[in-house]
Backbone as XML, in Angstrom:
<?xml version="1.0"?>
<chain id="A" units="angstrom">
  <residue number="1" name="MET">
    <atom name="N" x="-55.265" y="238.285" z="49.254"/>
    <atom name="CA" x="-54.601" y="237.064" z="48.814"/>
    <atom name="C" x="-53.463" y="237.397" z="47.862"/>
  </residue>
  <residue number="2" name="ALA">
    <atom name="N" x="-53.758" y="237.953" z="46.731"/>
    <atom name="CA" x="-52.725" y="238.216" z="45.731"/>
    <atom name="C" x="-52.585" y="239.715" z="45.512"/>
  </residue>
  <residue number="3" name="LYS">
    <atom name="N" x="-51.417" y="240.096" z="45.077"/>
    <atom name="CA" x="-51.141" y="241.488" z="44.743"/>
    <atom name="C" x="-50.774" y="241.566" z="43.275"/>
  </residue>
  <residue number="4" name="LEU">
    <atom name="N" x="-50.933" y="242.756" z="42.730"/>
    <atom name="CA" x="-50.446" y="242.984" z="41.367"/>
    <atom name="C" x="-48.926" y="243.015" z="41.406"/>
  </residue>
  <residue number="5" name="SER">
    <atom name="N" x="-48.299" y="242.554" z="40.342"/>
    <atom name="CA" x="-46.836" y="242.587" z="40.297"/>
    <atom name="C" x="-46.374" y="244.040" z="40.205"/>
  </residue>
  <residue number="6" name="LYS">
    <atom name="N" x="-45.171" y="244.288" z="40.680"/>
    <atom name="CA" x="-44.601" y="245.646" z="40.610"/>
    <atom name="C" x="-44.502" y="246.110" z="39.154"/>
  </residue>
  <residue number="7" name="ARG">
    <atom name="N" x="-44.194" y="245.167" z="38.270"/>
    <atom name="CA" x="-44.103" y="245.482" z="36.851"/>
    <atom name="C" x="-45.438" y="246.008" z="36.318"/>
  </residue>
  <residue number="8" name="PHE">
    <atom name="N" x="-46.533" y="245.318" z="36.704"/>
    <atom name="CA" x="-47.849" y="245.716" z="36.217"/>
    <atom name="C" x="-48.289" y="247.025" z="36.871"/>
  </residue>
  <residue number="9" name="GLU">
    <atom name="N" x="-47.978" y="247.203" z="38.156"/>
    <atom name="CA" x="-48.295" y="248.467" z="38.824"/>
    <atom name="C" x="-47.584" y="249.631" z="38.139"/>
  </residue>
  <residue number="10" name="LYS">
    <atom name="N" x="-46.333" y="249.416" z="37.752"/>
    <atom name="CA" x="-45.564" y="250.443" z="37.037"/>
    <atom name="C" x="-46.219" y="250.747" z="35.687"/>
  </residue>
  <residue number="11" name="PHE">
    <atom name="N" x="-46.631" y="249.696" z="34.989"/>
    <atom name="CA" x="-47.322" y="249.864" z="33.706"/>
    <atom name="C" x="-48.596" y="250.679" z="33.888"/>
  </residue>
  <residue number="12" name="LEU">
    <atom name="N" x="-49.377" y="250.381" z="34.934"/>
    <atom name="CA" x="-50.614" y="251.120" z="35.195"/>
    <atom name="C" x="-50.351" y="252.609" z="35.392"/>
  </residue>
  <residue number="13" name="LYS">
    <atom name="N" x="-49.267" y="252.920" z="36.092"/>
    <atom name="CA" x="-48.916" y="254.325" z="36.351"/>
    <atom name="C" x="-48.381" y="255.023" z="35.103"/>
  </residue>
  <residue number="14" name="GLU">
    <atom name="N" x="-47.555" y="254.319" z="34.339"/>
    <atom name="CA" x="-46.915" y="254.936" z="33.179"/>
    <atom name="C" x="-47.826" y="255.019" z="31.956"/>
  </residue>
  <residue number="15" name="PHE">
    <atom name="N" x="-48.744" y="254.075" z="31.826"/>
    <atom name="CA" x="-49.611" y="254.020" z="30.652"/>
    <atom name="C" x="-51.075" y="253.822" z="31.048"/>
  </residue>
  <residue number="16" name="PRO">
    <atom name="N" x="-51.654" y="254.798" z="31.766"/>
    <atom name="CA" x="-53.020" y="254.613" z="32.260"/>
    <atom name="C" x="-54.058" y="254.442" z="31.150"/>
  </residue>
  <residue number="17" name="GLU">
    <atom name="N" x="-53.852" y="255.090" z="30.011"/>
    <atom name="CA" x="-54.824" y="254.973" z="28.915"/>
    <atom name="C" x="-54.825" y="253.563" z="28.330"/>
  </residue>
  <residue number="18" name="ILE">
    <atom name="N" x="-53.622" y="253.020" z="28.135"/>
    <atom name="CA" x="-53.513" y="251.663" z="27.594"/>
    <atom name="C" x="-54.050" y="250.655" z="28.616"/>
  </residue>
  <residue number="19" name="ALA">
    <atom name="N" x="-53.721" y="250.881" z="29.892"/>
    <atom name="CA" x="-54.208" y="249.986" z="30.942"/>
    <atom name="C" x="-55.733" y="250.013" z="31.000"/>
  </residue>
  <residue number="20" name="GLY">
    <atom name="N" x="-56.318" y="251.186" z="30.867"/>
    <atom name="CA" x="-57.776" y="251.300" z="30.864"/>
    <atom name="C" x="-58.396" y="250.591" z="29.676"/>
  </residue>
  <residue number="21" name="ALA">
    <atom name="N" x="-57.767" y="250.751" z="28.523"/>
    <atom name="CA" x="-58.276" y="250.079" z="27.323"/>
    <atom name="C" x="-58.172" y="248.562" z="27.481"/>
  </residue>
  <residue number="22" name="TYR">
    <atom name="N" x="-57.083" y="248.109" z="28.085"/>
    <atom name="CA" x="-56.906" y="246.671" z="28.327"/>
    <atom name="C" x="-57.993" y="246.151" z="29.267"/>
  </residue>
  <residue number="23" name="GLU">
    <atom name="N" x="-58.249" y="246.891" z="30.336"/>
    <atom name="CA" x="-59.267" y="246.474" z="31.305"/>
    <atom name="C" x="-60.654" y="246.417" z="30.674"/>
  </residue>
  <residue number="24" name="ASN">
    <atom name="N" x="-60.925" y="247.301" z="29.721"/>
    <atom name="CA" x="-62.238" y="247.362" z="29.080"/>
    <atom name="C" x="-62.339" y="246.497" z="27.827"/>
  </residue>
  <residue number="25" name="PHE">
    <atom name="N" x="-61.259" y="245.831" z="27.479"/>
    <atom name="CA" x="-61.219" y="245.040" z="26.254"/>
    <atom name="C" x="-62.372" y="244.042" z="26.172"/>
  </residue>
  <residue number="26" name="GLY">
    <atom name="N" x="-62.643" y="243.377" z="27.282"/>
    <atom name="CA" x="-63.691" y="242.370" z="27.299"/>
    <atom name="C" x="-65.084" y="242.921" z="27.077"/>
  </residue>
  <residue number="27" name="SER">
    <atom name="N" x="-65.265" y="244.212" z="27.314"/>
    <atom name="CA" x="-66.602" y="244.788" z="27.167"/>
    <atom name="C" x="-66.955" y="245.112" z="25.717"/>
  </residue>
  <residue number="28" name="VAL">
    <atom name="N" x="-66.010" y="244.977" z="24.798"/>
    <atom name="CA" x="-66.308" y="245.295" z="23.398"/>
    <atom name="C" x="-67.063" y="244.170" z="22.704"/>
  </residue>
  <residue number="29" name="TYR">
    <atom name="N" x="-67.091" y="243.021" z="23.316"/>
    <atom name="CA" x="-67.885" y="241.925" z="22.764"/>
    <atom name="C" x="-68.885" y="241.483" z="23.830"/>
  </residue>
  <residue number="30" name="ASN">
    <atom name="N" x="-69.952" y="240.908" z="23.395"/>
    <atom name="CA" x="-71.001" y="240.482" z="24.308"/>
    <atom name="C" x="-70.828" y="239.005" z="24.605"/>
  </residue>
  <residue number="31" name="SER">
    <atom name="N" x="-70.288" y="238.698" z="25.774"/>
    <atom name="CA" x="-70.035" y="237.311" z="26.141"/>
    <atom name="C" x="-71.206" y="236.751" z="26.935"/>
  </residue>
  <residue number="32" name="HIS">
    <atom name="N" x="-71.484" y="235.488" z="26.742"/>
    <atom name="CA" x="-72.547" y="234.840" z="27.503"/>
    <atom name="C" x="-72.044" y="234.297" z="28.839"/>
  </residue>
  <residue number="33" name="LEU">
    <atom name="N" x="-70.754" y="234.400" z="29.105"/>
    <atom name="CA" x="-70.202" y="233.930" z="30.373"/>
    <atom name="C" x="-70.159" y="235.068" z="31.391"/>
  </residue>
  <residue number="34" name="ASN">
    <atom name="N" x="-70.510" y="234.760" z="32.632"/>
    <atom name="CA" x="-70.420" y="235.789" z="33.669"/>
    <atom name="C" x="-68.985" y="235.901" z="34.168"/>
  </residue>
  <residue number="35" name="LYS">
    <atom name="N" x="-68.744" y="236.950" z="34.945"/>
    <atom name="CA" x="-67.396" y="237.258" z="35.417"/>
    <atom name="C" x="-66.801" y="236.111" z="36.242"/>
  </residue>
  <residue number="36" name="LYS">
    <atom name="N" x="-67.594" y="235.497" z="37.113"/>
    <atom name="CA" x="-67.080" y="234.440" z="37.977"/>
    <atom name="C" x="-66.780" y="233.160" z="37.204"/>
  </residue>
  <residue number="37" name="THR">
    <atom name="N" x="-67.237" y="233.078" z="35.955"/>
    <atom name="CA" x="-66.894" y="231.942" z="35.095"/>
    <atom name="C" x="-65.670" y="232.289" z="34.252"/>
  </residue>
  <residue number="38" name="LYS">
    <atom name="N" x="-65.641" y="233.509" z="33.726"/>
    <atom name="CA" x="-64.539" y="233.915" z="32.846"/>
    <atom name="C" x="-63.202" y="234.003" z="33.575"/>
  </residue>
  <residue number="39" name="ILE">
    <atom name="N" x="-63.216" y="234.533" z="34.788"/>
    <atom name="CA" x="-61.949" y="234.740" z="35.501"/>
    <atom name="C" x="-61.193" y="233.429" z="35.718"/>
  </residue>
  <residue number="40" name="PRO">
    <atom name="N" x="-61.830" y="232.365" z="36.237"/>
    <atom name="CA" x="-61.077" y="231.106" z="36.378"/>
    <atom name="C" x="-60.614" y="230.514" z="35.044"/>
  </residue>
  <residue number="41" name="ILE">
    <atom name="N" x="-61.398" y="230.694" z="33.992"/>
    <atom name="CA" x="-60.970" y="230.197" z="32.678"/>
    <atom name="C" x="-59.693" y="230.908" z="32.248"/>
  </residue>
  <residue number="42" name="LYS">
    <atom name="N" x="-59.681" y="232.224" z="32.392"/>
    <atom name="CA" x="-58.490" y="232.994" z="32.009"/>
    <atom name="C" x="-57.303" y="232.646" z="32.903"/>
  </residue>
  <residue number="43" name="LEU">
    <atom name="N" x="-57.569" y="232.393" z="34.184"/>
    <atom name="CA" x="-56.505" y="231.977" z="35.106"/>
    <atom name="C" x="-55.923" y="230.635" z="34.669"/>
  </residue>
  <residue number="44" name="ALA">
    <atom name="N" x="-56.777" y="229.704" z="34.305"/>
    <atom name="CA" x="-56.302" y="228.389" z="33.857"/>
    <atom name="C" x="-55.447" y="228.516" z="32.603"/>
  </residue>
  <residue number="45" name="ILE">
    <atom name="N" x="-55.862" y="229.370" z="31.689"/>
    <atom name="CA" x="-55.088" y="229.556" z="30.449"/>
    <atom name="C" x="-53.718" y="230.132" z="30.768"/>
  </residue>
  <residue number="46" name="SER">
    <atom name="N" x="-53.676" y="231.178" z="31.602"/>
    <atom name="CA" x="-52.388" y="231.799" z="31.912"/>
    <atom name="C" x="-51.500" y="230.862" z="32.730"/>
  </residue>
  <residue number="47" name="ALA">
    <atom name="N" x="-52.100" y="230.088" z="33.649"/>
    <atom name="CA" x="-51.302" y="229.137" z="34.433"/>
    <atom name="C" x="-50.750" y="228.029" z="33.536"/>
  </residue>
  <residue number="48" name="GLY">
    <atom name="N" x="-51.595" y="227.515" z="32.635"/>
    <atom name="CA" x="-51.147" y="226.469" z="31.715"/>
    <atom name="C" x="-50.056" y="226.946" z="30.777"/>
  </residue>
  <residue number="49" name="ALA">
    <atom name="N" x="-50.132" y="228.223" z="30.411"/>
    <atom name="CA" x="-49.120" y="228.801" z="29.518"/>
    <atom name="C" x="-47.897" y="229.294" z="30.293"/>
  </residue>
  <residue number="50" name="ARG">
    <atom name="N" x="-47.972" y="229.211" z="31.613"/>
    <atom name="CA" x="-46.888" y="229.633" z="32.510"/>
    <atom name="C" x="-46.490" y="231.088" z="32.293"/>
  </residue>
  <residue number="51" name="ILE">
    <atom name="N" x="-47.488" y="231.950" z="32.237"/>
    <atom name="CA" x="-47.254" y="233.391" z="32.080"/>
    <atom name="C" x="-47.378" y="234.016" z="33.468"/>
  </residue>
  <residue number="52" name="GLU">
    <atom name="N" x="-46.250" y="234.167" z="34.140"/>
    <atom name="CA" x="-46.228" y="234.521" z="35.556"/>
    <atom name="C" x="-46.961" y="235.809" z="35.901"/>
  </residue>
  <residue number="53" name="ASP">
    <atom name="N" x="-46.665" y="236.911" z="35.228"/>
    <atom name="CA" x="-47.329" y="238.171" z="35.566"/>
    <atom name="C" x="-48.833" y="238.087" z="35.346"/>
  </residue>
  <residue number="54" name="THR">
    <atom name="N" x="-49.228" y="237.393" z="34.289"/>
    <atom name="CA" x="-50.656" y="237.227" z="34.024"/>
    <atom name="C" x="-51.297" y="236.384" z="35.115"/>
  </residue>
  <residue number="55" name="ASN">
    <atom name="N" x="-50.580" y="235.367" z="35.598"/>
    <atom name="CA" x="-51.103" y="234.553" z="36.693"/>
    <atom name="C" x="-51.395" y="235.415" z="37.915"/>
  </residue>
  <residue number="56" name="HIS">
    <atom name="N" x="-50.450" y="236.281" z="38.265"/>
    <atom name="CA" x="-50.650" y="237.168" z="39.421"/>
    <atom name="C" x="-51.869" y="238.056" z="39.214"/>
  </residue>
  <residue number="57" name="ALA">
    <atom name="N" x="-51.990" y="238.616" z="38.026"/>
    <atom name="CA" x="-53.120" y="239.498" z="37.733"/>
    <atom name="C" x="-54.442" y="238.735" z="37.800"/>
  </residue>
  <residue number="58" name="ARG">
    <atom name="N" x="-54.474" y="237.518" z="37.279"/>
    <atom name="CA" x="-55.712" y="236.722" z="37.287"/>
    <atom name="C" x="-56.102" y="236.310" z="38.701"/>
  </residue>
  <residue number="59" name="VAL">
    <atom name="N" x="-55.115" y="235.957" z="39.528"/>
    <atom name="CA" x="-55.413" y="235.611" z="40.922"/>
    <atom name="C" x="-55.925" y="236.852" z="41.650"/>
  </residue>
  <residue number="60" name="TYR">
    <atom name="N" x="-55.311" y="237.993" z="41.377"/>
    <atom name="CA" x="-55.760" y="239.259" z="41.968"/>
    <atom name="C" x="-57.208" y="239.550" z="41.575"/>
  </residue>
  <residue number="61" name="LYS">
    <atom name="N" x="-57.526" y="239.408" z="40.296"/>
    <atom name="CA" x="-58.890" y="239.658" z="39.823"/>
    <atom name="C" x="-59.873" y="238.662" z="40.421"/>
  </residue>
  <residue number="62" name="ALA">
    <atom name="N" x="-59.442" y="237.417" z="40.558"/>
    <atom name="CA" x="-60.310" y="236.406" z="41.166"/>
    <atom name="C" x="-60.608" y="236.764" z="42.618"/>
  </residue>
  <residue number="63" name="SER">
    <atom name="N" x="-59.597" y="237.227" z="43.323"/>
    <atom name="CA" x="-59.793" y="237.634" z="44.719"/>
    <atom name="C" x="-60.754" y="238.813" z="44.808"/>
  </residue>
  <residue number="64" name="LYS">
    <atom name="N" x="-60.560" y="239.790" z="43.924"/>
    <atom name="CA" x="-61.450" y="240.956" z="43.917"/>
    <atom name="C" x="-62.890" y="240.574" z="43.578"/>
  </residue>
  <residue number="65" name="ALA">
    <atom name="N" x="-63.058" y="239.550" z="42.752"/>
    <atom name="CA" x="-64.397" y="239.088" z="42.360"/>
    <atom name="C" x="-65.003" y="238.170" z="43.418"/>
  </residue>
  <residue number="66" name="LYS">
    <atom name="N" x="-64.301" y="238.043" z="44.548"/>
    <atom name="CA" x="-64.762" y="237.218" z="45.666"/>
    <atom name="C" x="-64.923" y="235.731" z="45.308"/>
  </residue>
  <residue number="67" name="ILE">
    <atom name="N" x="-64.044" y="235.279" z="44.414"/>
    <atom name="CA" x="-63.991" y="233.853" z="44.108"/>
    <atom name="C" x="-63.238" y="233.190" z="45.262"/>
  </residue>
  <residue number="68" name="LYS">
    <atom name="N" x="-63.779" y="232.116" z="45.775"/>
    <atom name="CA" x="-63.199" y="231.455" z="46.944"/>
    <atom name="C" x="-61.766" y="231.016" z="46.676"/>
  </residue>
  <residue number="69" name="LYS">
    <atom name="N" x="-60.938" y="231.144" z="47.717"/>
    <atom name="CA" x="-59.532" y="230.747" z="47.628"/>
    <atom name="C" x="-59.395" y="229.296" z="47.155"/>
  </residue>
  <residue number="70" name="GLU">
    <atom name="N" x="-60.272" y="228.422" z="47.649"/>
    <atom name="CA" x="-60.225" y="227.003" z="47.270"/>
    <atom name="C" x="-60.460" y="226.831" z="45.762"/>
  </residue>
  <residue number="71" name="ASN">
    <atom name="N" x="-61.358" y="227.629" z="45.202"/>
    <atom name="CA" x="-61.638" y="227.543" z="43.766"/>
    <atom name="C" x="-60.464" y="228.061" z="42.941"/>
  </residue>
  <residue number="72" name="ILE">
    <atom name="N" x="-59.808" y="229.092" z="43.437"/>
    <atom name="CA" x="-58.622" y="229.622" z="42.746"/>
    <atom name="C" x="-57.526" y="228.554" z="42.758"/>
  </residue>
  <residue number="73" name="GLU">
    <atom name="N" x="-57.299" y="227.967" z="43.929"/>
    <atom name="CA" x="-56.263" y="226.934" z="44.045"/>
    <atom name="C" x="-56.588" y="225.727" z="43.166"/>
  </residue>
  <residue number="74" name="PHE">
    <atom name="N" x="-57.853" y="225.298" z="43.164"/>
    <atom name="CA" x="-58.253" y="224.167" z="42.338"/>
    <atom name="C" x="-58.004" y="224.461" z="40.865"/>
  </residue>
  <residue number="75" name="THR">
    <atom name="N" x="-58.322" y="225.689" z="40.448"/>
    <atom name="CA" x="-58.113" y="226.067" z="39.049"/>
    <atom name="C" x="-56.643" y="225.942" z="38.681"/>
  </residue>
  <residue number="76" name="ILE">
    <atom name="N" x="-55.766" y="226.432" z="39.557"/>
    <atom name="CA" x="-54.328" y="226.368" z="39.282"/>
    <atom name="C" x="-53.845" y="224.916" z="39.276"/>
  </residue>
  <residue number="77" name="ILE">
    <atom name="N" x="-54.254" y="224.152" z="40.269"/>
    <atom name="CA" x="-53.840" y="222.744" z="40.341"/>
    <atom name="C" x="-54.375" y="221.960" z="39.144"/>
  </residue>
  <residue number="78" name="ASP">
    <atom name="N" x="-55.592" y="222.280" z="38.735"/>
    <atom name="CA" x="-56.202" y="221.560" z="37.616"/>
    <atom name="C" x="-55.455" y="221.774" z="36.304"/>
  </residue>
  <residue number="79" name="THR">
    <atom name="N" x="-54.674" y="222.844" z="36.207"/>
    <atom name="CA" x="-53.920" y="223.084" z="34.968"/>
    <atom name="C" x="-52.804" y="222.056" z="34.783"/>
  </residue>
  <residue number="80" name="LEU">
    <atom name="N" x="-52.506" y="221.278" z="35.821"/>
    <atom name="CA" x="-51.532" y="220.191" z="35.657"/>
    <atom name="C" x="-51.945" y="219.263" z="34.528"/>
  </residue>
  <residue number="81" name="GLN">
    <atom name="N" x="-53.244" y="219.147" z="34.324"/>
    <atom name="CA" x="-53.727" y="218.310" z="33.227"/>
    <atom name="C" x="-53.261" y="218.846" z="31.874"/>
  </residue>
  <residue number="82" name="LEU">
    <atom name="N" x="-53.025" y="220.148" z="31.806"/>
    <atom name="CA" x="-52.567" y="220.752" z="30.551"/>
    <atom name="C" x="-51.080" y="220.525" z="30.325"/>
  </residue>
  <residue number="83" name="VAL">
    <atom name="N" x="-50.298" y="220.666" z="31.379"/>
    <atom name="CA" x="-48.845" y="220.618" z="31.212"/>
    <atom name="C" x="-48.246" y="219.243" z="31.440"/>
  </residue>
  <residue number="84" name="PHE">
    <atom name="N" x="-48.943" y="218.364" z="32.145"/>
    <atom name="CA" x="-48.404" y="217.042" z="32.438"/>
    <atom name="C" x="-48.094" y="216.231" z="31.188"/>
  </residue>
  <residue number="85" name="PRO">
    <atom name="N" x="-48.989" y="216.175" z="30.184"/>
    <atom name="CA" x="-48.647" y="215.417" z="28.979"/>
    <atom name="C" x="-47.385" y="215.923" z="28.290"/>
  </residue>
  <residue number="86" name="ALA">
    <atom name="N" x="-47.164" y="217.231" z="28.303"/>
    <atom name="CA" x="-45.951" y="217.774" z="27.692"/>
    <atom name="C" x="-44.713" y="217.334" z="28.476"/>
  </residue>
  <residue number="87" name="THR">
    <atom name="N" x="-44.860" y="217.255" z="29.805"/>
    <atom name="CA" x="-43.756" y="216.790" z="30.634"/>
    <atom name="C" x="-43.405" y="215.346" z="30.301"/>
  </residue>
  <residue number="88" name="ILE">
    <atom name="N" x="-44.404" y="214.508" z="30.180"/>
    <atom name="CA" x="-44.179" y="213.089" z="29.847"/>
    <atom name="C" x="-43.534" y="212.965" z="28.468"/>
  </residue>
  <residue number="89" name="THR">
    <atom name="N" x="-43.973" y="213.797" z="27.520"/>
    <atom name="CA" x="-43.405" y="213.770" z="26.176"/>
    <atom name="C" x="-41.909" y="214.082" z="26.220"/>
  </residue>
  <residue number="90" name="LYS">
    <atom name="N" x="-41.506" y="214.985" z="27.086"/>
    <atom name="CA" x="-40.090" y="215.355" z="27.194"/>
    <atom name="C" x="-39.236" y="214.202" z="27.697"/>
  </residue>
  <residue number="91" name="LEU">
    <atom name="N" x="-39.860" y="213.272" z="28.399"/>
    <atom name="CA" x="-39.119" y="212.128" z="28.928"/>
    <atom name="C" x="-38.826" y="211.058" z="27.881"/>
  </residue>
  <residue number="92" name="SER">
    <atom name="N" x="-39.547" y="211.092" z="26.762"/>
    <atom name="CA" x="-39.343" y="210.040" z="25.770"/>
    <atom name="C" x="-38.287" y="210.381" z="24.755"/>
  </residue>
</chain>
């Protein structure tokens, strides 16, 4: 479904130690949420914040975690609730 951005692939190659530390960042704390719950939450945050490269990475991770395409799409569409009020505010 999704691929890593070329920018992130380049980062992985140029800075493998930092990339590894980033990937393991979540393991330094003990979370009560499972992976299939955390990934869509992080996707919603990045989509709502409109962070494009992070969105690609989160969709990629969701695909790898075997999260259904429909759930990924719903998560992205549901972020409209986050950005829509800001859009309306800009109109006033």
